[in-house]
N, C-alpha and C positions, 0 to 999 in steps of 0.2 A: 504494500500500500504506500501511498505517497507520504512525503515528509509532513505535509499539513495534517493528514489524518493522525500521524504519530504525535504531532504537537497538540492537536485538539484533544486526543485521548489522554495525553499527559495532564492537561489542564482539568479535564473532566475527572480523572482519577483523583487528583488533588482536591478539587472542590466537592466532589460527591463522597469521597472517602472510600473508594473501591480500588482493587488492584489494577494496575496499568493494563494488563491483558483483558480483563473484563470490560474496562472502559473502551479499549480499542474495538472489541467485539460489538459493543453497544453503538459506538460511533459508526461502524461499518453497516450495521443493520439499519440505523436511521438514515444514513446517506443512500443506501440502496433503495429504501422505501421512497425517499424523496425523489430520486432519479426516475422511479416508475410513475410517480404521481404528478410530477411537474410537466408542463407543456414541453415539447421537444426542444424548443430553443432555450428554455430555461435549464433543462436538464443538460444541454450542451454547455451552457455557461458554468454550471456546477462542475461538470467534468473538467473543464478548462481550469477552474480554480484548484481542484484537487490535484491536477497534473502539474500545478505550479506555473501555469501559463498566464496568470492574471496577477497584477500588482495590487495587493490588498493594503498597501501602506496608508491609503486615504479612507479606507472603509472600516467595516466592523472588525474589531480586534478579536484575537483568539480567546481572550478572557470573556468577552461578551458572548461569543458563540458557545463557549463551553458552559457558561452560566445558563444560557438558554437551554442547551441540551441537558444539563444537569437537572434543571427544573422539570423538564419533560420526563426525565427518568426518576423523578421523586427523590432527588438528592437533598442533602441537608443544606440549609442556608448558612452563609458565613458573612 
């Protein structure tokens, strides 16, 4: 999987308080679901982001994305 998935799963693991491998599995499941549910052009954009082909320096940060995902997974608030 991509570096960004590894980064997101690391933040999720820390914020939710679960092992890194469980967080990575969760992130992959959620991303796969999103790719199937999104319109094709948006799914393509998500793929580009995950492949590292999009500059995220001006957009949502990994902490923000991980907090959102952690909340969806029922993680603890910090």
